[in-house]
N, C-alpha and C positions, 0 to 999 in steps of 0.2 A: 170631269169637267176639269179643264185646266185652270190652274191656280193663277190669279193675278197679283204680282207683287209690285207695289208701289214704292219707289225710293224717295224718302223724305229729306235726309241729308246725311251724307256721308256714309255712315254704316247703318243709319236707322232706316227700317222699311216698315211697310205697312200691308196687311193682309185683311180682307173682309171676309168674315166667316158666316155662314148661314145654317140655321137648324130648323128642319121642321117641326112645328108646334105639336103635330101628332105624335112624333117620336118621343119628345121631351113629356107629354101627358102620360103616353103609355110607360114610360120608364119610371115615372113618379107613381103611377097606380101599382105597378109590379112592386115597388120597394114598400109602398104603405101596407099591401097585402102581407109580405113577408114580414114587416114588422109587427102587424096585427097578431100574428100567430105566437109572438114570444112576449110582448109588453105586458105588464102588470099594472091594473088601475084600481082604484077602490070602487067598490060596487059590481066589479065584474069578474067573471072566473078567468083565469089564464087562457088566452087564445079566443076567448068570447067578446071582446070589446067591439062594439059596431063600428063598420069603416068609417061612417060619418063623424063619429067622435075620434077615432084614430085622425082622420084627415084635419079636423078642426084643430088637434092638438099637434099635430105632427107635420102637417102638409106643408108649412112655409119651409121648415128647416130641410125636408126631405127635397123639395122643389130646388132650394139653393144648391144642395149637394149634388142633384143631377144637373142642375146647370153647370157647376163647376167642371163635373166629369165630362159630359159632353161637348163644352167648349173647349176643354183642354184637349180633350181627343181629337176634336176637329182641327186645332191648331197644330198638333202634332202631325196629323196625317197631310196637311196643308204644306208644312215646313218640309216634310220628308219629300212630298211630290215634287216641290219646287227645289229639292235638293240645296236646301239653305243649311248654314251652319250657325245655329242660333246662340247667341251669346246673352246668358242670363234669362230671367222671366219676361214675358210681354206683359205689356200693360193693355188690359182687354175692357172696352167700355161697349156699351149697349148703342148701335146705330141709330140715329134719329128716324131714319126711313128704311122699313123693312118690307120684302115682298109679302104679297098676301099668303097667310098660311105659314109663315116662316118668321122666325126671330134672326136679326142681323146684328153681327158684332165686329168692332173694329179691333183689331190686335197690333199693335205698335211695338217694334222691338229692334234689337240690334243683332247683327251678322258679324261673325269673325272677319278680318279684313283678308284680302289677298297680299301675302308677304312678298315683297320684290327685293332679293339679295343681289346686289352688284356682284361683278367678277372678283372672287376672292383672291386671284392672284394679284389684284391691285391693293391689297390690304397690307398694312405694314406693322408687324408686332414685333416687340422687344421681348427677346427670351433670355431670362437669367438662368445660370447655373453657379452653383456653390458646391465645395468639397468639405468634408470633415477633416479636419488637420490635427496634428499631435497637440497644438496649442487647445483646441477645442474639447479635446479629451481631459486635458489637464484641468481646464477650468470646471468641467462637469465634475472630476473628481474632488476638486476644492468645494464645490458645492455639497457634494455627498459627505465630506469629512466634516463640514461646518453642520450639517444636520446632526451629526452624531458626536459633536464637541461636548466636552465636560468642562466643568468651571471649578476652579479652586481659589480660596481667599488669597488676596495679595496682602502684603505687608502693610502695616498702618501707616508707614512714611511713604507709600508707593502713590503715583499720580494716575488718575485715570487716562487710559489710552484707547486708541481704536481696536475693537475687537473684545474690549472687556465688557463683563455684565455689571451694570452698575445698579444699586438700588438707593432710590431718593424718595425725599417728601419735596412736594412743591405746591406752590399756591400764586395763582395768577389773578390779576384784577385789572378791570378796564374802567377808566375813570373812579377809581377807588373802592370799586365793587367786585367781589368775587362773581365770576361767571360760572354758568353750568358746565361740568367737565374741567373746571380750571384748577381743582384742588385735588392731591391724592396722597396717600401715605403708603410707604413700602412698595413704591413703583417700580418695576425693573424694566429695563431695556438693554441693548447692545450698542455700544457706540459705534457709529459709521453704518449700521443696518439700514439706516433710512426709515426706522420706526418713528424717529422724532423729527421735527422741523429743524432746519439747520441751525438757526439760532440758538435753540435749546442744546444741541450736540456742542455747539462751539461752547457754550457757557460751561458745560459740564465737563468737557474734556481739559484735562489738567489738574482738576480739583482732587483733594486728598479726602480720605474719610474723616467726617465730622465737620467738615467745611461747610460754609453757606455763602451763596452769592446771590445778588439781584441782577437782574438785566432787563433789557426790553425785547419783545418780540413781536414782529409785525406779521399778522396773519395774512396769508395771500387773498387776493379778491375771489379766487374760485375754491377758497377752503370749503370743505364738506359742512363744515358748522356754520350755517348761515348766520347765526346771532353774532358770531365775531369775525367772520369773513371781512377783509378789508380793514380791519381795526388792530390798533396797536396796544399790547397788554404788558404791564409790569410784572414780572416773575420774580419769585425767591426761591430757589432751590437749595436743599440740604443733603450732601452726599453722605449717604449712612454706610454703604459697605461697596467694596470693589473686588471683583473676581476675575481672574485671568482665564482666559479659554485655552484649553488643550485640545488639540486635533488628534484624531487617531492616525497612526502610521499606515502608510500605504503599503500594506503587506497581505500575506494569506488570510490573516484573522479579519481584517475588513473585508475581503472577497468574500468569506464563509458567510460573515454576518450579513451581508447583501444578498444572499441566496444564490451566488454563482455557482454554476454546476461545476465548472473547473476553477477550483477556488485557488487561484494563483493570481499574482500580479497581471501576468500577461492574460490570463483568462478575463480579469476584471476589465482591463483596457480594451479586450476584443468585443466584450459584452456592451460596455459603454459606446463603443465605435458603432456596433450594430444597430442600438438604439437612436442613437444620434443620425445615422444614416437613412433610418426609416422616418424620422421627424423631418430631417432635411428634404426627402423625397416628397413628403406630403405638402410642406410648405412651397416648395418649388412648383409643383403642380397647382398649388392654390394660386400662387401669383402668377403663373403663366396663364393659368384658366382665366383670371380675370382680365389680363391683356387681351386675350381672344375675344372675350365676352365683349370688352370695349371696341374691338375693331369690328366686331359683327354689328354692334348697334349702329356703329357710324356707316356702314355698309348697306344697311336696311331702309328700307321705304315702305311705310304702313300708316294707316289710320289706328287709333286707339279706341276698342269699346269702352264706353264711360261705364257701363256695368262693371266691367273687369276692373277699371281703375278704382272705382268707389269701393268695391269688395276688397281690394287690397289695401286701400286706406283704412278700412274698417278693421281689417287684420291687424296692421300696424298699430292703430290706435288702441286695440284691446291688448296687444302685446305692451304697449307702452304703460297703460294703466296696471297691467299685472306687475311689470317692474317696480313701478312706483308703490304699489301695494306691498310688495316683497321687501321694499326699503323702509316701510313702516310709515309711508306718507298718508295723512290722515285724509279721508274720504277722497281716495285716489280716484274711485270708479266715477266721481262727479266733476273731477278737475277740468276746468274748461280749457281743451286743447282744440285749436281751429284744425279744420281738415287739411288746410293748406300747408301746414307744417310737414306732413307727410306725402304731399302730392308729387314732388319731383321723383322721391323715391319710390312711390307707387307706380308711376308712369314708366320709370325705367325698368322696374321688374317687369310689368306686364309687356312692355315692349320686348324684352329680352327673352320673356318665356315665350312669345309668339313665333319670335325669330328663330330660336333653338328649336322649337316643334316643327316648324316648317323644313330646317335643315335636317332634322332627324328622319321626318317623313319622307323627304324627297332623295335622300341618300342612304336609307336604309342604316341608320346609326343607333338603332333600338339596343338595349342593354340584354346580353347574351347570358344564359343560364351560369355558364362556366365563368364568364365576367364577374357576376355577383358572388360567386362562390369564392373567386379568387380574391376579390376585394376584402370580403369578410375575414377569410383566412389571414390576409395581410394585417389587417386591424387586430384580430384576435392575437397574433403572434407575439405582441409587447405585453402580453398579459400572463400571469402566473399559470393559469388553467385555460389554456387557448379554446379547448372542446367546449367548455360552459360558456364562454362568450359566444362563441358560434352558435350554440343551442338558444343562447338569449335572443339573437338575432333571428334566427328561424322559427321563433316561437311566437312572433307578432308580425303580422303583415304591414303593419305600418312602418316598423323599423326595416323590413325588406324593400318597402316602397321608397324609403329615405336613401337606402343604399343604390336601388336601381336608379333614382335620379341622379346621384353621384357619379355612377358608371356612365350614363348617358352624356352628362356633362364633359366626362373625360374623354368619350368617343367623339364629340364634337370639338373638343381642343385638339385632338390629335388630326382629326379632319382638316380643320382650317390651318393648322401649323404646317400640314404637308403641302398646302397650296400656297400660302402668304408668304410674302418677302420678310424673311426674319434677320433681325440684327441681334447678335449674340452678346450678352454681357455677362461677365463673372463678377459675383459679390463675395465678399469674406462671409465666413460663418456667422461671425457677431452682427454683420448688416443685415443678413437673412432672418436673423433670430429677433432682431430689433423691429423688422416690418410687422404691422398689423394684418 
């Protein structure tokens, strides 16, 4: 018999399901008989419990199970017959009126929307590009040298300058009281490395060993320490020692210490360039992919299933609580976080997911096995033992699924870029690295 589907509102649908009472009762009796063969009850041998006792003890729960199974089966069959793409679980309630000899249920649920994507040739996408320059290689070399710097004591009359490692005692007070974390002895930091707030570094710069200084420090309003954020503290700092930094020379010895196969300066620069080019490629792909996704969302017309949005809000909320817990926030799991905080983000993610899925389906943009393999190989190439990294990915289906999703997004990006109106923009290496 044809299934009648009633449209309630936008994506909400309703189907009335009917189940013969005889079918339900027959299944209940069958399950009770099967249960009677295995249950154990005081006063009866195994398998010898009378059916009326079994029915009295387990009849309600078995009947509930049968109803759930049969109604679920009936809904699945009806949805398949009507060729519905159901979003989430249906809300099923017993109907007030049932045909004689049957039980009727109303199933209310959402379906996935029809996604309409406008002509992509009218989409406008800004595509950025960047190159790895000698300057970028030099800056990376400086970072590598700083990571391997050593320190030697300066002369007693020397003043602290940028790059020096200083050891200090300090005490900070707010309204005359020392605050938590405001006092330390033999505390080390490197001037101009950004470890300390600007006022602290400015006060220490130019001091000599044995000198003390008092100064005021205004904590930013968004400072991570909530107790002192936005407040001004009075500090006293005593400089105990100053050590000058010594950077290793750029030579074959440095290349060898970094594990470069061709342990020469040229080999070192070549290896840095190759790694930077790989990083630039991934960053450009991520930036241009975001531009494509923005264009796709703007060109799509669809209603959003509330179930999918709520599920995404729940996932984002759980992620936020997990992050709060990791940061040591007390009772993070019970922190009052309104759903509306995540709704715009959840709606965008659901919308984008449906649009991408439709584009993949209608244009055969699924990830191919060789594409997944090539992407994993590229990721593994930056590690010391690529084969181990590849085995790590292939040993877990969830990791492979993540790679597959990335490859699909790349396919969609290339598909859209091939059709859209592109405006090219070149950015510097530093600009690209500064982008989130």
